[in-house]
Every structure is written in structure tokens, then in C-alpha cells.
RODO-2510 file (C-alpha; in nm, 4 decimals, decimal comma):
residues 155
     n   res          X          Y          Z
     1     x     2,2665     1,7224     6,6268
     2     x     2,0935     1,7251     6,9282
     3     x     1,7812     1,6300     6,7978
     4     x     1,8843     1,4108     6,5587
     5     x     2,0361     1,2217     6,8800
     6     x     1,6966     1,2808     7,0908
     7     x     1,4971     1,1246     6,7796
     8     x     1,7277     0,7785     6,7597
     9     x     1,6864     0,7550     7,1694
    10     x     1,2821     0,8416     7,0904
    11     x     1,2851     0,5154     6,8200
    12     x     1,5113     0,2860     7,0151
    13     x     1,3284     0,3558     7,3466
    14     x     0,9573     0,2580     7,0580
    15     x     1,1921    -0,0381     6,9897
    16     x     1,1714     0,1041     6,6373
    17     x     1,4474     0,0626     6,3846
    18     x     1,7379     0,3594     6,3352
    19     x     1,6851     0,3581     5,9637
    20     x     1,9008     0,6355     5,7506
    21     x     1,5906     0,7571     5,5896
    22     x     1,4308     0,8467     5,9383
    23     x     1,7265     0,9930     6,0403
    24     x     1,7257     1,2252     5,6836
    25     x     1,3692     1,2818     5,7707
    26     x     1,4418     1,4107     6,1192
    27     x     1,7668     1,5696     5,9256
    28     x     1,5185     1,8240     5,6899
    29     x     1,3088     1,8483     5,9302
    30     x     1,5354     1,9906     6,1863
    31     x     1,7145     2,2428     5,9086
    32     x     1,3732     2,4435     5,9037
    33     x     1,4571     2,6093     6,2443
    34     x     1,1707     2,8925     6,2888
    35     x     1,0145     2,8127     5,9441
    36     x     0,6647     2,6246     5,8912
    37     x     0,7230     2,3614     5,6695
    38     x     0,4926     2,0587     5,5085
    39     x     0,5433     1,6836     5,4647
    40     x     0,6039     1,7753     5,1147
    41     x     0,8644     2,0280     5,1894
    42     x     1,0277     1,7616     5,3435
    43     x     0,9727     1,4942     5,0484
    44     x     1,0873     1,7535     4,8005
    45     x     1,4436     1,7680     5,0366
    46     x     1,4827     1,4318     5,0069
    47     x     1,5687     1,4219     4,6004
    48     x     1,8773     1,5759     4,6595
    49     x     1,9850     1,2349     4,8222
    50     x     2,1806     0,9502     4,7198
    51     x     1,9119     0,6865     4,7747
    52     x     1,5440     0,7114     4,7518
    53     x     1,2966     0,8125     5,0403
    54     x     0,9109     0,7469     4,9174
    55     x     0,6109     0,9739     5,0075
    56     x     0,4486     0,7837     5,2030
    57     x     0,8145     0,7031     5,4504
    58     x     0,8016     1,1240     5,4919
    59     x     0,4192     1,1120     5,6104
    60     x     0,4716     0,8197     5,8648
    61     x     0,7803     0,9724     6,0168
    62     x     0,6160     1,2789     6,0626
    63     x     0,3941     1,1847     6,2980
    64     x     0,7170     0,9758     6,4378
    65     x     0,8602     1,3416     6,5151
    66     x     0,5163     1,4449     6,6587
    67     x     0,5193     1,1796     6,9023
    68     x     0,9179     1,1950     6,9910
    69     x     0,8241     1,5605     7,0365
    70     x     1,0098     1,7544     6,7877
    71     x     0,7778     1,8932     6,5476
    72     x     0,3927     2,0095     6,5906
    73     x     0,0969     2,1457     6,3761
    74     x     0,0603     2,4889     6,3064
    75     x    -0,3078     2,5887     6,2984
    76     x    -0,3843     2,7751     5,9585
    77     x    -0,7083     2,8672     5,8126
    78     x    -0,5917     2,6591     5,5246
    79     x    -0,7866     2,3274     5,5915
    80     x    -0,5987     2,1980     5,3089
    81     x    -0,2390     2,2388     5,3688
    82     x    -0,0611     2,0773     5,7019
    83     x     0,1574     2,2805     5,8511
    84     x     0,4120     2,2144     6,1033
    85     x     0,7101     2,3677     6,2978
    86     x     1,0008     2,2614     6,5643
    87     x     0,9225     2,2225     6,8887
    88     x     1,1991     2,5510     6,9965
    89     x     1,2142     2,5210     7,3717
    90     x     1,1869     2,8654     7,5443
    91     x     1,0971     3,0414     7,2160
    92     x     0,7137     3,1361     7,2031
    93     x     0,5668     3,1691     6,8709
    94     x     0,3299     3,4465     6,7730
    95     x     0,0292     3,4097     6,5219
    96     x    -0,2005     3,6304     6,4655
    97     x    -0,4761     3,5246     6,1669
    98     x    -0,7764     3,7448     6,0264
    99     x    -1,0930     3,5478     5,9865
   100     x    -1,2122     3,7006     5,6956
   101     x    -0,9543     3,6818     5,4370
   102     x    -0,7139     3,4079     5,6087
   103     x    -0,3944     3,5923     5,6170
   104     x    -0,1371     3,5300     5,8679
   105     x     0,1562     3,6831     5,9932
   106     x     0,4493     3,5977     6,2245
   107     x     0,5563     3,8432     6,5024
   108     x     0,7790     3,8150     6,8085
   109     x     0,7711     4,0688     7,1090
   110     x     0,9715     4,0134     7,3814
   111     x     0,7485     4,1878     7,6426
   112     x     0,4838     3,9691     7,5274
   113     x     0,7175     3,6469     7,5343
   114     x     0,7852     3,7186     7,8505
   115     x     0,4413     3,7301     7,9949
   116     x     0,3453     3,4138     7,8439
   117     x     0,7038     3,2486     7,9489
   118     x     0,6106     3,4178     8,3228
   119     x     0,2632     3,2807     8,2861
   120     x     0,3393     2,8925     8,1773
   121     x     0,5896     2,9054     8,5323
   122     x     0,3483     3,0254     8,7456
   123     x     0,1448     2,7141     8,6459
   124     x     0,4754     2,5276     8,5859
   125     x     0,3946     2,4062     8,2938
   126     x     0,6976     2,1792     8,1433
   127     x     0,7291     2,4160     7,8189
   128     x     0,8273     2,1950     7,4622
   129     x     0,7635     2,5081     7,2746
   130     x     0,4836     2,7460     7,3493
   131     x     0,2712     2,8811     7,0117
   132     x     0,0415     3,1490     7,0790
   133     x    -0,2389     3,2335     6,7975
   134     x    -0,4798     3,4968     6,7437
   135     x    -0,7911     3,5311     6,5278
   136     x    -1,0080     3,8182     6,4638
   137     x    -1,1314     4,0660     6,2080
   138     x    -1,0981     4,4184     6,1346
   139     x    -1,3738     4,6784     6,1895
   140     x    -1,3535     4,7835     5,8382
   141     x    -1,2488     4,6650     5,4573
   142     x    -0,8759     4,6300     5,4524
   143     x    -0,5830     4,4992     5,2637
   144     x    -0,3115     4,2810     5,3857
   145     x     0,0081     4,3385     5,3374
   146     x     0,2140     3,9869     5,2194
   147     x     0,2926     3,7619     5,4928
   148     x     0,7002     3,6422     5,4182
   149     x     0,6471     3,3042     5,4855
   150     x     0,2638     3,2839     5,2562
   151     x     0,3008     3,3813     4,9324
   152     x    -0,0377     3,3855     4,8347
   153     x    -0,2302     3,6201     5,1293
   154     x    -0,4832     3,7296     4,9481
   155     x    -0,7891     3,5103     4,9146
***
């Protein structure tokens, strides 16, 4: 509910209408918590409502959610897929990507997260969300195990 209130405040400051469609899109996006999502995922979820939300409305409101600082894009090797994630203050999202096959996986490491947050504090950066992406190649032929976020990781 706090995220919805932040979105309402943002819309009011921008002198934009607070519509039930906008609030529903924000509510659906907030429901993804730590999972990545696309505008198409949001649009699919809007079909469960008693009112119709156009796909173009979803895309326009994704831009508003970004401007409000509630979501941010996730860099992926698939240029045809725009993934987003909710910005969660004090939470570090770590991703590792294979440049050869495009495999991506999330990982959490408390010690690594602590070091990243220390760097933010050292440089007096106000955190809205921290995402670390590591790109690299294996030194030998490899097969990756399937990532839980992507059903088709082998290319």
C-alpha cells in the first residue's frame, strides 16, 4: 500500500489524474516483489479485473512508474525483452550473465551486499535500489543449469 501512496503522491505532484487504471497497474507491478516482469506480464494480469485496461495504457504507465522511482529496467542479453524490477531500498540485486550463451542468474550473498552498501554510504549515495550485474565468459565449453527466472536459458 505504501508504494501505491507514493505513486499517488507522484501523480499529484505532476498534476496528473489518479485513475483506477493507474492504481491497478501500480498494484500489479508492486505484487511482483523480487521477481522480474514485463509490461506484457502486467497487461496479462489486468485481464482479471472488472474493467478493461488497454495495452498502450500499461506501457505509458510503466514510464510513469519509472519516473516515480518505483521500478527500473533490468539489463538483459535479450534485446527484444524489456524486463523491470521493483526498486527495493536497502536491497542489493546481484545478476551474473554469460556473454557467450546469454544465460542469466540471480544470486544473493550477504557479505557482498554489505560491501556494496558500504560503498554507497562511503560515497554518500542515497539508495533507491542497487543492482550489480557481472558479465563474463567461461574459459571452457559449458552448459548452464536452468535459471528459475528464465525457462529457456540455452540458446
